[in-house]
C-alpha positions as CSV (number, residue, x, y, z in Angstrom):
1,X,98.4,150.2,161.4
2,X,98.7,151.9,158.0
3,X,101.7,149.1,157.1
4,X,99.3,146.8,158.0
5,X,96.7,147.7,156.2
6,X,98.7,148.2,153.2
7,X,100.4,144.5,153.6
8,X,97.0,142.9,153.7
9,X,95.6,144.9,150.3
10,X,98.5,143.4,148.5
11,X,98.1,140.0,149.9
12,X,94.3,140.4,148.8
13,X,94.9,141.5,145.6
14,X,97.7,138.4,145.2
15,X,94.8,136.0,146.1
16,X,92.2,137.5,144.2
17,X,94.4,137.3,140.9
18,X,94.2,133.6,140.6
19,X,91.1,133.1,141.6
20,X,89.7,135.7,138.9
21,X,92.1,134.0,136.4
22,X,90.6,130.5,137.6
23,X,86.8,131.7,137.5
24,X,87.2,133.4,133.7
25,X,88.7,129.7,132.7
26,X,85.5,128.2,134.5
27,X,83.1,130.6,132.7
28,X,85.0,129.9,129.3
29,X,84.5,126.2,129.3
30,X,81.2,126.1,130.4
31,X,80.5,128.4,127.7
32,X,82.5,126.7,125.0
33,X,81.0,123.1,125.9
34,X,77.6,124.3,125.4
35,X,78.3,126.3,122.3
36,X,80.7,124.5,120.3
37,X,80.1,125.9,116.9
38,X,80.2,129.4,118.1
39,X,83.6,128.9,119.9
40,X,85.0,127.5,116.7
41,X,83.7,130.8,114.7
42,X,85.5,132.7,117.5
43,X,88.9,130.8,117.2
44,X,88.6,131.1,113.3
45,X,88.4,134.9,113.5
46,X,91.5,135.2,116.0
47,X,93.4,133.2,114.1
48,X,92.6,135.3,110.8
49,X,93.0,138.5,112.7
50,X,96.9,137.2,113.9
51,X,97.6,136.1,110.5
52,X,96.4,139.6,109.7
53,X,98.0,141.5,112.2
54,X,101.3,139.6,112.3
55,X,101.9,138.1,108.6
56,X,105.7,137.0,109.4
57,X,105.4,136.0,112.9
58,X,102.2,133.5,111.9
59,X,104.1,132.3,108.5
60,X,105.8,128.9,108.6
61,X,108.8,129.6,107.4
62,X,110.7,127.0,109.9
63,X,110.3,124.7,106.9
64,X,108.3,122.6,109.2
65,X,105.3,122.3,107.2
66,X,104.3,121.3,103.8
67,X,105.1,118.0,101.5
68,X,108.2,116.6,102.4
69,X,110.2,113.9,100.4
70,X,111.8,111.0,103.0
71,X,112.9,108.5,100.5
72,X,112.9,108.7,96.8
73,X,112.6,105.9,94.3
74,X,114.1,105.5,90.8
75,X,112.9,102.8,89.0
76,X,114.9,100.7,87.3
77,X,112.5,99.0,84.8
78,X,113.3,95.7,86.7
79,X,110.3,96.0,88.9
80,X,107.1,97.3,88.4
81,X,106.5,100.6,89.2
82,X,105.1,100.9,93.0
83,X,102.4,103.7,94.0
84,X,103.8,106.4,96.1
85,X,103.3,106.4,99.8
86,X,101.8,110.0,101.4
87,X,101.9,109.7,105.2
88,X,99.9,112.4,107.3
89,X,100.4,112.5,110.8
90,X,97.8,113.4,113.8
91,X,96.8,115.7,116.2
92,X,99.9,117.6,117.9
93,X,102.2,115.2,116.5
94,X,106.1,116.2,117.4
95,X,107.0,114.5,114.5
96,X,108.7,110.9,115.0
97,X,105.4,109.1,114.8
98,X,106.3,107.6,111.4
99,X,110.4,106.8,112.3
100,X,109.7,103.0,112.4
101,X,107.3,102.8,109.6
102,X,109.2,105.1,107.0
103,X,112.3,102.4,106.7
104,X,110.3,99.4,106.3
105,X,108.2,101.2,103.4
106,X,111.7,102.0,101.5
107,X,113.2,98.8,102.6
108,X,110.2,97.1,100.3
109,X,111.2,99.8,97.4
110,X,108.4,102.2,97.9
111,X,108.9,106.1,97.5
112,X,107.7,107.7,100.5
113,X,106.6,111.3,101.0
114,X,105.2,113.1,104.2
115,X,102.9,115.7,104.5
116,X,103.5,118.6,107.6
117,X,100.5,120.8,108.6
118,X,99.8,123.3,111.1
119,X,97.9,121.0,113.4
120,X,95.7,122.8,116.0
121,X,94.0,124.9,113.0
122,X,90.2,123.6,111.7
123,X,90.8,120.3,109.6
124,X,89.2,121.8,106.7
125,X,92.2,124.5,106.5
126,X,94.8,121.8,106.9
127,X,93.3,119.6,104.0
128,X,92.8,122.7,101.9
129,X,97.0,123.3,102.6
130,X,97.1,119.9,101.2
131,X,95.1,120.5,98.4
132,X,97.1,123.5,97.2
133,X,100.6,121.7,97.4
134,X,99.0,118.5,95.7
135,X,101.1,119.5,92.5
136,X,104.0,119.3,93.7
137,X,103.9,115.6,93.8
138,X,104.9,114.0,90.7
139,X,102.1,112.9,88.7
140,X,103.4,109.7,87.0
141,X,102.1,107.0,89.6
142,X,99.1,107.2,91.7
143,X,99.4,108.0,95.6
144,X,98.2,105.7,98.4
145,X,97.6,107.8,101.5
146,X,98.1,106.5,105.0
147,X,96.9,108.8,107.8
148,X,97.2,108.7,111.7
149,X,94.8,109.7,114.1
150,X,93.4,112.9,113.0
151,X,95.4,113.1,109.4
152,X,92.9,110.4,108.3
153,X,90.2,112.8,108.6
154,X,92.3,115.1,106.5
155,X,92.6,112.1,104.2
156,X,88.9,111.6,103.8
157,X,88.4,115.4,103.2
158,X,90.7,115.7,100.9
159,X,89.4,113.0,98.7
160,X,85.7,113.4,98.9
161,X,85.8,117.2,98.9
162,X,89.0,118.2,96.7
163,X,90.4,115.5,94.2
164,X,87.4,112.5,93.7
165,X,84.1,114.1,95.3
166,X,81.4,111.9,93.9
167,X,79.1,113.3,91.1
168,X,81.3,116.3,90.7
169,X,84.5,116.8,89.0
170,X,87.6,117.1,90.7
171,X,88.5,119.6,92.4
172,X,92.7,119.5,92.0
173,X,94.4,117.4,89.2
174,X,97.6,115.6,89.9
175,X,98.3,112.4,90.8
176,X,95.7,109.6,91.4
177,X,94.7,108.4,94.9
178,X,95.5,104.5,94.4
179,X,94.0,103.9,98.2
180,X,93.7,104.8,101.6
181,X,94.9,103.5,105.0
182,X,93.7,104.8,108.1
183,X,95.5,104.1,111.4
184,X,93.5,104.8,114.5
185,X,91.4,107.3,113.0
186,X,88.7,109.1,114.8
187,X,86.0,109.2,111.9
188,X,83.3,109.4,114.7
189,X,84.9,111.6,116.9
190,X,87.3,111.4,120.6
191,X,86.6,112.9,123.4
192,X,90.2,113.1,124.2
193,X,90.4,116.1,121.9
194,X,88.7,118.3,124.8
195,X,92.3,117.7,126.5
196,X,94.3,119.1,123.5
197,X,96.3,121.1,125.5
198,X,98.6,119.0,127.3
199,X,99.0,117.2,123.8
200,X,100.0,120.8,122.8
201,X,102.9,121.0,125.2
202,X,103.9,117.4,124.4
203,X,104.2,118.8,120.4
204,X,106.7,121.7,121.2
205,X,108.1,120.0,124.0
206,X,108.8,117.2,122.5
207,X,110.0,119.5,118.9
208,X,113.3,118.1,117.5
209,X,116.2,120.8,116.8
210,X,114.5,121.4,113.3
211,X,111.4,123.1,114.3
212,X,112.2,126.5,115.6
213,X,110.6,127.4,118.6
214,X,108.9,131.0,119.4
215,X,106.3,132.7,121.5
216,X,104.1,132.6,118.2
217,X,104.9,128.7,117.4
218,X,101.6,127.6,119.0
219,X,99.5,130.3,117.2
220,X,101.0,129.3,114.0
221,X,99.6,126.1,114.6
222,X,95.9,127.0,115.1
223,X,93.9,128.5,117.7
224,X,92.5,124.8,118.7
225,X,89.7,124.7,115.9
226,X,90.9,120.9,115.1
227,X,90.0,119.8,118.8
228,X,86.3,121.2,118.1
229,X,86.5,119.5,115.0
230,X,87.3,116.2,116.8
231,X,84.4,116.2,118.9
232,X,82.0,113.7,118.4
233,X,78.7,115.1,116.7
234,X,80.8,118.0,115.6
235,X,79.7,120.1,112.4
236,X,82.7,119.0,110.6
237,X,82.4,115.4,111.3
238,X,78.4,115.7,110.7
239,X,79.2,117.2,107.2
240,X,82.3,114.5,106.1
241,X,80.3,111.6,107.4
242,X,77.7,112.7,104.9
243,X,79.6,112.3,102.0
244,X,80.0,109.3,99.7
245,X,83.5,107.7,99.5
246,X,84.2,107.1,95.8
247,X,84.3,103.5,94.6
248,X,87.4,103.8,92.7
249,X,89.3,104.6,96.0
250,X,89.9,101.5,98.1
251,X,90.0,102.1,101.9
252,X,91.1,100.1,104.4
253,X,91.1,100.9,108.6
254,X,93.4,99.9,111.1
255,X,92.5,100.0,115.2
256,X,94.2,99.5,118.6
257,X,92.9,98.0,121.1
258,X,94.3,97.8,124.6
259,X,92.7,95.5,126.8
260,X,92.8,91.7,126.2
261,X,91.4,89.4,128.7
262,X,94.6,87.8,130.1
263,X,94.5,83.7,129.8
264,X,94.6,83.2,133.3
265,X,91.7,85.4,133.9
266,X,90.0,84.1,131.3
267,X,90.3,80.5,133.1
268,X,89.4,81.9,136.3
269,X,85.9,83.3,135.2
270,X,85.3,80.3,132.9
271,X,85.8,78.1,135.8
272,X,83.6,79.9,138.1
273,X,80.9,79.8,135.5
274,X,81.3,75.8,135.1
275,X,81.1,75.7,139.1
276,X,78.3,77.5,139.2
277,X,76.8,76.0,136.3
278,X,75.9,78.7,134.2
279,X,76.8,79.3,130.8
280,X,74.7,82.5,131.2
281,X,77.4,83.5,133.4
282,X,80.2,83.4,131.0
283,X,78.3,84.5,128.3
284,X,77.9,87.5,130.3
285,X,81.1,88.1,131.6
286,X,82.9,87.6,128.2
287,X,80.1,90.6,126.9
288,X,81.4,92.9,129.5
289,X,84.9,92.2,129.3
290,X,84.6,92.8,125.1
291,X,82.2,95.8,125.9
292,X,84.8,97.4,128.1
293,X,87.6,96.9,125.4
294,X,85.4,98.2,122.7
295,X,84.9,101.4,124.6
296,X,88.4,101.8,125.4
297,X,90.2,100.8,122.4
298,X,93.6,102.1,121.7
299,X,93.2,104.3,124.7
300,X,92.0,107.2,122.8
301,X,89.9,106.4,119.8
302,X,87.5,104.0,121.0
303,X,86.3,100.6,118.1
304,X,83.0,102.1,117.2
305,X,84.7,105.7,116.3
306,X,87.0,103.9,113.5
307,X,84.1,102.5,111.3
308,X,83.2,104.1,108.4
309,X,79.8,102.7,106.4
310,X,80.8,101.2,103.5
311,X,84.1,100.3,104.5
312,X,85.5,96.9,105.8
313,X,85.7,96.0,109.5
314,X,88.9,97.5,111.1
315,X,92.3,95.3,111.4
316,X,92.3,95.7,115.1
317,X,96.2,95.0,116.8
318,X,97.0,94.7,120.3
319,X,98.3,98.5,121.1
320,X,98.0,102.1,121.9
321,X,97.2,104.7,120.0
322,X,100.5,105.6,119.0
323,X,102.1,102.8,119.8
324,X,100.4,101.1,116.7
325,X,103.1,102.7,114.7
326,X,106.0,104.0,116.9
327,X,108.2,102.2,119.4
328,X,108.1,103.3,123.1
329,X,112.0,102.4,123.4
330,X,114.4,101.4,121.1
331,X,114.4,97.6,121.9
332,X,110.8,97.0,121.4
333,X,109.4,94.7,119.0
334,X,108.2,96.5,115.5
335,X,104.7,97.8,116.0
336,X,102.1,95.7,115.2
337,X,100.2,98.0,112.6
338,X,103.4,97.9,110.2
339,X,103.3,94.7,108.6
340,X,99.7,95.4,108.1
341,X,99.7,98.4,106.3
342,X,103.1,96.6,104.0
343,X,100.8,94.1,103.4
344,X,98.0,96.3,102.0
345,X,100.7,98.1,99.9
346,X,101.5,95.1,98.7
347,X,98.2,93.9,97.5
348,X,97.4,97.3,95.8
349,X,100.8,97.1,94.1
350,X,99.9,93.7,92.5
351,X,103.0,91.8,94.0
């Protein structure tokens, strides 16, 4: 009897542990959803304390972060000197988002650099890291900044707060910004940021051998402050979108659209409308499908989130969030955003 009682208590304890963990997660999620600013302050505090307590373990010592030259070009005097290109990735990017674009830029004669940052930390911290390293870029020619997803927010924050703030002197010297290209950037936020944990797993599981994994690898990238910054209506986005954009820096937007009405479906819908003799029905069906595509966007960023007041309308390509820039399989056609990027660079280069 005593042995049975002991076994029962052990089983009960084993059962209560996961229940307790699930309850704690539920309470934290409920509290965090209702208090995003307090949650962000708490995450920043934890990040700062980890930096203070474990400086060596938290330091990005694997050589992954910072300004990385990818293609360097020495002008020969025969061709006009082209602007440099600096690429900035998005949230929890495993590192291959630029693998299809960089060779194309190199073939077009552009010098290419990449900026890598601990991509779960607050966007403002990543911007400050870029500002701290900006002088490492040679200043003999201007730079075109190209950002994918959250990388575009870093660019906007850097330009408006550090390099070219409107109505204030530059807070950092160095190379001038020739222009900005934002690809799939959630300028008005994205609800997908709430699923950051799955992006974090992809980041570390897909990381190449050049990135050293350790128990502190995820913590070095941040404590999830970025996903709070990316929420629609976040304090960061409100502040960023409230700043004026400098007229001296042109900006272009590129976005993805997953849904396009198939020709067969379009024909069927119009045939039904014609049979019923209702033009209003055809227009309503077209409007419904368009609204569906706009809300879905590239699967991560809806079309409405791409837009910035005063900027040109986005160029739309039929692709997913990563598919705009990166092939899924080696034999896939060239991602659709790449020729648009090259065309913009050629225009800004005067060629």
